[in-house]
mmCIF file of the C-alpha atoms, coordinates in Angstrom:
data_MODEL
# 
_entry.id   MODEL 
# 
loop_
_atom_site.group_PDB 
_atom_site.id 
_atom_site.type_symbol 
_atom_site.label_atom_id 
_atom_site.label_alt_id 
_atom_site.label_comp_id 
_atom_site.label_asym_id 
_atom_site.label_entity_id 
_atom_site.label_seq_id 
_atom_site.pdbx_PDB_ins_code 
_atom_site.Cartn_x 
_atom_site.Cartn_y 
_atom_site.Cartn_z 
_atom_site.occupancy 
_atom_site.B_iso_or_equiv 
_atom_site.pdbx_formal_charge 
_atom_site.auth_seq_id 
_atom_site.auth_comp_id 
_atom_site.auth_asym_id 
_atom_site.auth_atom_id 
_atom_site.pdbx_PDB_model_num 
ATOM 1  C CA . MET A 1 1  ? 97.193  91.948  113.885 1.00 0.00 ? 1  MET A CA 1 
ATOM 2  C CA . SER A 1 2  ? 95.071  93.361  114.761 1.00 0.00 ? 2  SER A CA 1 
ATOM 3  C CA . GLU A 1 3  ? 93.794  96.032  117.725 1.00 0.00 ? 3  GLU A CA 1 
ATOM 4  C CA . ALA A 1 4  ? 92.613  92.613  119.590 1.00 0.00 ? 4  ALA A CA 1 
ATOM 5  C CA . GLU A 1 5  ? 96.179  90.977  119.155 1.00 0.00 ? 5  GLU A CA 1 
ATOM 6  C CA . ARG A 1 6  ? 96.454  88.656  122.528 1.00 0.00 ? 6  ARG A CA 1 
ATOM 7  C CA . PRO A 1 7  ? 92.987  88.487  124.129 1.00 0.00 ? 7  PRO A CA 1 
ATOM 8  C CA . ASP A 1 8  ? 94.823  85.979  126.746 1.00 0.00 ? 8  ASP A CA 1 
ATOM 9  C CA . ARG A 1 9  ? 96.850  89.577  128.239 1.00 0.00 ? 9  ARG A CA 1 
ATOM 10 C CA . LEU A 1 10 ? 93.127  90.622  128.459 1.00 0.00 ? 10 LEU A CA 1 
ATOM 11 C CA . THR A 1 11 ? 92.010  88.128  130.959 1.00 0.00 ? 11 THR A CA 1 
ATOM 12 C CA . SER A 1 12 ? 91.012  88.470  134.072 1.00 0.00 ? 12 SER A CA 1 
ATOM 13 C CA . GLY A 1 13 ? 93.744  86.480  136.289 1.00 0.00 ? 13 GLY A CA 1 
ATOM 14 C CA . ARG A 1 14 ? 96.721  87.243  134.441 1.00 0.00 ? 14 ARG A CA 1 
ATOM 15 C CA . ARG A 1 15 ? 98.538  90.289  135.749 1.00 0.00 ? 15 ARG A CA 1 
ATOM 16 C CA . THR A 1 16 ? 100.069 93.135  133.173 1.00 0.00 ? 16 THR A CA 1 
ATOM 17 C CA . THR A 1 17 ? 103.809 93.128  133.680 1.00 0.00 ? 17 THR A CA 1 
ATOM 18 C CA . VAL A 1 18 ? 106.229 95.358  132.820 1.00 0.00 ? 18 VAL A CA 1 
ATOM 19 C CA . GLU A 1 19 ? 107.495 92.356  129.795 1.00 0.00 ? 19 GLU A CA 1 
ATOM 20 C CA . ASP A 1 20 ? 104.302 92.615  127.767 1.00 0.00 ? 20 ASP A CA 1 
ATOM 21 C CA . ILE A 1 21 ? 103.865 96.245  127.775 1.00 0.00 ? 21 ILE A CA 1 
ATOM 22 C CA . ARG A 1 22 ? 107.674 95.571  126.043 1.00 0.00 ? 22 ARG A CA 1 
ATOM 23 C CA . GLU A 1 23 ? 106.680 93.163  123.930 1.00 0.00 ? 23 GLU A CA 1 
ATOM 24 C CA . LEU A 1 24 ? 103.863 95.116  122.480 1.00 0.00 ? 24 LEU A CA 1 
ATOM 25 C CA . ALA A 1 25 ? 106.282 98.234  122.894 1.00 0.00 ? 25 ALA A CA 1 
ATOM 26 C CA . GLY A 1 26 ? 109.791 97.296  121.384 1.00 0.00 ? 26 GLY A CA 1 
ATOM 27 C CA . PRO A 1 27 ? 108.879 96.418  117.412 1.00 0.00 ? 27 PRO A CA 1 
ATOM 28 C CA . SER A 1 28 ? 107.057 99.988  116.893 1.00 0.00 ? 28 SER A CA 1 
ATOM 29 C CA . THR A 1 29 ? 106.907 101.455 114.044 1.00 0.00 ? 29 THR A CA 1 
ATOM 30 C CA . PRO A 1 30 ? 105.299 104.963 113.199 1.00 0.00 ? 30 PRO A CA 1 
ATOM 31 C CA . HIS A 1 31 ? 102.709 103.508 111.090 1.00 0.00 ? 31 HIS A CA 1 
ATOM 32 C CA . PHE A 1 32 ? 101.572 101.412 113.319 1.00 0.00 ? 32 PHE A CA 1 
ATOM 33 C CA . ALA A 1 33 ? 102.262 103.498 116.895 1.00 0.00 ? 33 ALA A CA 1 
ATOM 34 C CA . LEU A 1 34 ? 98.399  104.670 117.465 1.00 0.00 ? 34 LEU A CA 1 
ATOM 35 C CA . GLN A 1 35 ? 97.984  100.680 117.727 1.00 0.00 ? 35 GLN A CA 1 
ATOM 36 C CA . ILE A 1 36 ? 100.225 99.499  119.629 1.00 0.00 ? 36 ILE A CA 1 
ATOM 37 C CA . ARG A 1 37 ? 99.136  102.847 122.282 1.00 0.00 ? 37 ARG A CA 1 
ATOM 38 C CA . ASN A 1 38 ? 96.119  101.449 122.074 1.00 0.00 ? 38 ASN A CA 1 
ATOM 39 C CA . ARG A 1 39 ? 96.638  98.186  122.795 1.00 0.00 ? 39 ARG A CA 1 
ATOM 40 C CA . ILE A 1 40 ? 99.212  98.996  125.979 1.00 0.00 ? 40 ILE A CA 1 
ATOM 41 C CA . GLN A 1 41 ? 95.533  101.667 127.355 1.00 0.00 ? 41 GLN A CA 1 
ATOM 42 C CA . ARG A 1 42 ? 94.308  98.526  127.553 1.00 0.00 ? 42 ARG A CA 1 
ATOM 43 C CA . LEU A 1 43 ? 96.658  96.791  129.025 1.00 0.00 ? 43 LEU A CA 1 
ATOM 44 C CA . ILE A 1 44 ? 96.579  99.173  131.682 1.00 0.00 ? 44 ILE A CA 1 
ATOM 45 C CA . ASP A 1 45 ? 93.757  101.004 132.274 1.00 0.00 ? 45 ASP A CA 1 
ATOM 46 C CA . GLY A 1 46 ? 92.880  98.068  135.386 1.00 0.00 ? 46 GLY A CA 1 
ATOM 47 C CA . LEU A 1 47 ? 96.073  99.573  136.980 1.00 0.00 ? 47 LEU A CA 1 
ATOM 48 C CA . GLU A 1 48 ? 97.088  100.876 139.814 1.00 0.00 ? 48 GLU A CA 1 
ATOM 49 C CA . GLU A 1 49 ? 99.212  104.879 140.290 1.00 0.00 ? 49 GLU A CA 1 
ATOM 50 C CA . GLY A 1 50 ? 102.689 102.550 141.789 1.00 0.00 ? 50 GLY A CA 1 
ATOM 51 C CA . ASP A 1 51 ? 102.556 99.028  138.704 1.00 0.00 ? 51 ASP A CA 1 
ATOM 52 C CA . PRO A 1 52 ? 105.642 99.043  137.655 1.00 0.00 ? 52 PRO A CA 1 
ATOM 53 C CA . ALA A 1 53 ? 103.391 97.149  134.488 1.00 0.00 ? 53 ALA A CA 1 
ATOM 54 C CA . ARG A 1 54 ? 101.348 100.811 134.262 1.00 0.00 ? 54 ARG A CA 1 
ATOM 55 C CA . ILE A 1 55 ? 104.588 103.061 134.626 1.00 0.00 ? 55 ILE A CA 1 
ATOM 56 C CA . GLU A 1 56 ? 106.311 101.688 131.649 1.00 0.00 ? 56 GLU A CA 1 
ATOM 57 C CA . GLY A 1 57 ? 103.247 101.760 129.979 1.00 0.00 ? 57 GLY A CA 1 
ATOM 58 C CA . GLU A 1 58 ? 102.040 105.393 129.999 1.00 0.00 ? 58 GLU A CA 1 
ATOM 59 C CA . ARG A 1 59 ? 106.095 105.860 129.464 1.00 0.00 ? 59 ARG A CA 1 
ATOM 60 C CA . GLN A 1 60 ? 105.658 104.216 125.516 1.00 0.00 ? 60 GLN A CA 1 
ATOM 61 C CA . ILE A 1 61 ? 102.720 105.575 125.118 1.00 0.00 ? 61 ILE A CA 1 
ATOM 62 C CA . ASP A 1 62 ? 104.271 109.300 125.934 1.00 0.00 ? 62 ASP A CA 1 
ATOM 63 C CA . ARG A 1 63 ? 107.202 106.926 123.191 1.00 0.00 ? 63 ARG A CA 1 
ATOM 64 C CA . LEU A 1 64 ? 104.323 106.448 120.835 1.00 0.00 ? 64 LEU A CA 1 
ATOM 65 C CA . THR A 1 65 ? 101.893 109.463 120.606 1.00 0.00 ? 65 THR A CA 1 
ATOM 66 C CA . GLU A 1 66 ? 105.567 111.436 119.918 1.00 0.00 ? 66 GLU A CA 1 
ATOM 67 C CA . LEU A 1 67 ? 106.721 108.506 117.243 1.00 0.00 ? 67 LEU A CA 1 
ATOM 68 C CA . ALA A 1 68 ? 102.869 108.904 115.407 1.00 0.00 ? 68 ALA A CA 1 
ATOM 69 C CA . ARG A 1 69 ? 103.248 112.463 115.152 1.00 0.00 ? 69 ARG A CA 1 
ATOM 70 C CA . HIS A 1 70 ? 106.555 110.963 112.135 1.00 0.00 ? 70 HIS A CA 1 
ATOM 71 C CA . SER A 1 71 ? 104.323 108.870 110.689 1.00 0.00 ? 71 SER A CA 1 
ATOM 72 C CA . GLY A 1 72 ? 104.558 110.596 106.490 1.00 0.00 ? 72 GLY A CA 1 
ATOM 73 C CA . ASP A 1 73 ? 101.138 110.093 106.919 1.00 0.00 ? 73 ASP A CA 1 
ATOM 74 C CA . PRO A 1 74 ? 99.558  113.115 108.878 1.00 0.00 ? 74 PRO A CA 1 
ATOM 75 C CA . ARG A 1 75 ? 96.048  113.074 110.404 1.00 0.00 ? 75 ARG A CA 1 
ATOM 76 C CA . GLY A 1 76 ? 94.018  115.945 109.836 1.00 0.00 ? 76 GLY A CA 1 
ATOM 77 C CA . MET A 1 77 ? 91.942  118.172 107.568 1.00 0.00 ? 77 MET A CA 1 
ATOM 78 C CA . GLY A 1 78 ? 94.875  119.056 105.128 1.00 0.00 ? 78 GLY A CA 1 
ATOM 79 C CA . PRO A 1 79 ? 95.728  122.598 103.361 1.00 0.00 ? 79 PRO A CA 1 
ATOM 80 C CA . GLY A 1 80 ? 92.878  122.899 102.299 1.00 0.00 ? 80 GLY A CA 1 
ATOM 81 C CA . PRO A 1 81 ? 90.662  123.734 99.261  1.00 0.00 ? 81 PRO A CA 1 
ATOM 82 C CA . PRO A 1 82 ? 93.663  124.817 96.425  1.00 0.00 ? 82 PRO A CA 1 
ATOM 83 C CA . ALA A 1 83 ? 93.628  128.645 95.756  1.00 0.00 ? 83 ALA A CA 1 
ATOM 84 C CA . ARG A 1 84 ? 91.709  130.350 93.008  1.00 0.00 ? 84 ARG A CA 1 
# 
């Protein structure tokens, strides 16, 4: 699914829960870790500092960021041009 996976999670009036965060983060793989991280970030953006869902979200964001480092698809400039 796209990063807009479930718009109902973002509608006002619906409170983000720890279970929402775990539901998103649970099946993550290195390949999709950054997309899932971004979804979680959007879910917790409006939550107060001590909110349990925010705490869990921040924990999962750290985990997903680390997981993405092991994707086998490094993002960056690479080794550069071949030596002459």
